[in-house]
N, C-alpha and C positions, 0 to 999 in steps of 0.2 A: 493587907487587903489591896492597897494601892499598887504594891510592887507585883502582886499576882495579875492584877487588872491591865497592867501596862502591857505585858507580853499578848495577852489575849487581844487588847486593842490593835497592837502592832500586827498580829496574824490577821485580823479581819481587815485591817488596811491593806496589808499585802495581798491577801485574797481578792479584795476589791480592785486593787490595781491590775492584777493578773486578768480578771474577768473583763475589765474595762479594755485592756490591751487586746484581749482575745476577740471582743465584739467589734472593735475598731478596725481590725484587719480581715474582718469578713468581706468577701466580694459581694456587696450588696447589688451590683449591677447584674451580676449572674443570678442572683435570687429573684431579682425584678423581671429578667428576661424569663426564668423558668415560670414564675407566678403569672406572667403574661401568657405564655403557651398554654399552661393548664387552664386558666381562665377561658381563653379562646377556645380550646379544646372542649371544655365543658358546654360552652355556649353552642358550638358545632354539633356536639352529641345530642344535646337537646332538641335542636331542629331536625337532625337527621332521624332521631328515633321517637319522635312525637306520635307517630301513627303505628308504631311497631306492636304495641300490647294494647288491645282495645280496652278502654276504660281506665288505663293507667299510663298516661303520656309521660310521666316521670320516672318510669321503672328503671331504665338504664341510668338516668341522670343521677338519681339518688344513689344507687350503688357505686356509681364512679366517684361521687362525692365522699363515701365512706373510704374508698381506696386512696383518695388523695389525702384525707386526713390522717390515715394510718401512715401513709407514704411520707408525710411531712414530719411526723414523730421519728420515722426511721431515718429521714435526712438529718434531723437535729442530733440524733445520737451518733450517726457516722461523722458528722462535722466535729462533735466534742471529743471523740475517741482519736488519740494520735495514731496515725497511719502505721507507725512503727510496731503497733502492737500486733497488726495483721501480719507484718512481715515476721514476728517472732513465732506466730502460730501458723505459719503458711502451710506446714504439712497437714496440720489438722484441717485446715480450709480445704485443701486438695483432697483429702480423704472424704470430707463432708460433701464435696461436689461429686466424686465418684459414687458414693453411697446414695445421693439423691437421684442421679441418673440411672442407677441400677434398680432402685426400687420401683420406678416407674413400670417396668415390665411386668411385675406380678401384681401391682396394685392399681395401675391406671386402666381406665376403661377404654376399649377400642372405640374410637370415633373416626369414621371415614377412613379406615385403614390405618389410623395412627394412634399410638399410646404416649400422649404428651401430658395429660393432666390428671392430677389426683384429687378427687372430691373430698372437700371437707364441709359437708352441709351444703349450703348453697354457693360456697366459694371454690373455684376449681384453681388449684395451685399447679404451676407449671415449673417443675425443677430446673428445666434448662435455662430460664430466665435467671434465676439466682445462680446457676451454675457458672455463666459467662462471667460475673463479677468475682467469684471465687477463683476462676481460673486465672483472671488477670492478676489478681492479688498474689497468688502463689507463683506464677511465672515471673513476676517482676521481682518478688523476694528471692527467688532461685538464682535469677540473673544477677542480682545485686550482690548476693553473697559471693559471687564469682567474677566480681566487676574486673579484677586484674587479669581475668583470663577470657574476657569477652573477646571473641574473634577466633578462639581456638575451636576447631571442628568438634571436639569432644563435648564442649558445653554447648555448642549449637545443636548438635544432634540430640543431646540430653532434652533441650527445651522442646524441640520437635517431637521427640518420642513421648514426653509427658503429656504435651498437648494432644497428641494423637489419641490418646485413650479416650478422654470426654468427647472428642470430636467423633469417633466411631460410635460411642454410645448414643449420642444424639442422632447421628445419621440412621442408626438402626431402629429409631422410634416408629417410623422414620421422619425427620425433620430436617430436610436438606437445607433450608434457610437459616436455622439456628447453627447448623453444623459449619455453614459458611461463615456466619458471624463469629463462631469460635475460632475458625482458622484466621479470620481478619484480626481478632484480638490477639493471637499468638504472634502473628506477623508484626503487629504494632509494638508489642513489648520488645521483640527483637530489634526493631527499628530504632526506637526511643532509648532502648538500652545500649546502643552504641555498635550494634553489629555493622562490620564493614560493608560497603555497597556491593563488593564482589559476591560476598557470601549470600547477600539478600538476592542478588540476580540469579544466583545458581539455585536457591531455594524456591524463587519464582519460576523458573524453568522447570523444576521438578514438580511443583504444583500444577502447571500447565500440562505436564507429560501425565500426570496422575488423572487430571480432568479428562483429557483425550482418551485415555484408556478406559475410563468408565463409560465415556459417552460413544465411543466408536471402536477402539481395538478390541476391548474384551466382548462387547456384544457381537462383533463380526466374527469371533471365535467361538460363539456359542455360550459365553458366560454372561448372564444378566446380572448387573449390579444394582440398577435403579428398579423401583416398583413400577407397574404399569402406569399408575397415575403420574408418576414423576416423568416418565416417557412422553406421555401425552402432553404434559405441559410444556416440556422443551419443544416438542415438535409444533405445538401450537404457538410458541414464541417465534420459531424460525418461519412457520407457515401460518400466520393468523387467519387465513381464509380457509383453512382445511376443513373445519368442522364448527361453523358459527352458532349451531344450535346445541353442540355437544361439548367437545374438548375446549374450544375457544370461546365459549358462551361468555365466561366471566370477563375476559379481557375485552371482547366485543362490546359488552354493555358498559364497562368502565370507560373505554375510550369516547363511547357515544356519550356518556354522561359529562366527561370532561369537557368534550367538544361542544356540547350544547349550552354550557355555562357561559360562553362567550366572555366579554369583558367584565361585566358587572353581575352576572348570574341571573338564574330564572327566578329567583326567591324561593321561599320554603314551600308555599302552595303550588307553585309552578314546576318544581322538579319531580317531573313524572318518573323518571328512571329510578329515582329513590323512594317516592311515595307509593309506586305501584309495584314494588319489589322486583322490578327488572334487574336492578343491580344487586346482586347477592353479597352478603357479608358487608353491608354498607355501614355497620357500626363498628367494625374492626378492620379487616384486612383493607377494605376499599372505602374507607371513610374519607380519604383524600378525594376520591371521585365524587362523593356526595357533596363535599365542600366546594369543589369546583363548579358542579352543577348548580348549587343554590347560590354561591356567592361569586362565582366567576374568577376571572384571572385576578381580580383585585383581592378577593378573599384569600385566594391561594398564596399570592405573593406576600400577603401580611404574615402568614404562617411562616413561609420560608424565610422572611427576613428575621423574625424572631428566633428561628433555629440558627440563623447565621450569627446572631448576637451571642447565642449561648456558645456556639462553637469558637467565636473570637476570644471570649472570655475564658474558655477552656484552654485555648492555646497559649494565652497569657500565663495561665496558671503553670502550664509545662515549664514556661521561661523562668518562673521564680521557685520552682521546685527545689528544695534544699539537699536533695539526695538522689542517687541514681534510682532507687526503688520508687521514690515518689514521682520522679520524672516519666518513668516507663509507665507508672499506674495511670497517672494524669494522661499521657499521650495515648495509651491504648482505650481509654475511657472515651476520649474526644473521637478518636478514629472510629471505633465501633459504632459510636452515636451516629457519625455522619454517614458511615456504610448503611446502617440500618434506614435511615431517612432516605437515602438514595434508591435503595432497593425497593422500598414500599412504594414511593412516589414513582420510580421508574416502571414498576410492574402496572400501575394504574394507567399509564400512557403508553405502554407497549414497547418500552425500551429495556425491560428487564423481565425475566420470566417470573411467572406467578409463585411465590414461595410461601406465603402466609406469615411474613414478618410484619408484627404491628408498628404503626406510626407511633413514635414516642410521645406521650402525655396526651395524645388525641384518641387513639383507638381504644374502644372499651376493653377493660380487663384489668383485674388486680395485680397479677404478677408482674407484668410489664410496667404499670405504674409504680409500684413500690420498688422495684429493683432500679429503675431509672432514676427514682428520687434518691436512693441509696447511693447510685454513682455520682450524682450532683453533690450529695453529702461528702463523699471522698475528696471531690474536687475542692470543695470549701476548706475541708480539714488540710488539704496540702497547701492551698493558698495562705491559710493563717500561720502554719508553721514556717512557711518560706518568708512571709512579711516578718514574723517574730525573729527568724534568724537574720534578718538584714538584707534579704535578697530583694533587689529592686525589679 
């Protein structure tokens, strides 16, 4: 009896030691920063949407809290799973991403000319949000498996070609903003995967040429690539005064809301752009504008500083990643996170075209919240494995 109990006790002790080491190496500062942004976002959402549903001031807040709770569970799962598992099943993840992006076309309802969301009761699932994580994991695994051949054009063009398929599918929804994020994710994987700067420069020039072709060369030849509403947004970005009551109405109201906030904001009751519905989509795409109107420069600065803290911890995690796969994954996550923030904030103040990209952890929406928390879980998983492997 005693001899059998001894191995069990030793096994329990070893398990306890492993769990203790795992918990000890979690980046708690990253979790604190993420928790701060989420709490701040819930507070902002509560103030912004208090008058949106008559008789139910907490309608959006309650649903966002449910998304946060589910997202935290997803974060915990992604933290616990060794990222190498995703590398092992990278082809399955890529196939899943393509499948999800394809079923949007027959199943998604057409909303304002776009097919992006699949309805599950009251929850609208956006496959392109999950797809960007799956694409990062696949491309990082694909490149890591060819680590000794990074820099060969055959490998580079393979990565570009494999990334192009989901990018085109997202673009056809149409969702130009998400397609741009996918492209940035692929570029980040190549950058952190060790692609030579010369090749990165050539790819950047090629991307610029494709963009110019879509915006000018092909339309001049009578071939329209963009939908009319996408053209209108780009024209409105270049010429913001062209149609203030139509094409540029959104951005005009957004800039007005941001500017009227001043240093410390107009308060919840005094935020007329938000409260009187002059500012469209103030709980999703333009929630930063509502924050700036209600809380001013100080309120917006607090949010941006919290984002900067998350980015800093993410960069630190790239440095301790124990493998090329994990470094490329972490780098791509941090880069796409920052690009998404830049585009969303940029479009609210007129320095970027309107694309419909949500503000991470703040904009109302389950797909974005859950997916972004999954990305944080991946960063934590990489941090723990790096520390356990002895990387400083």
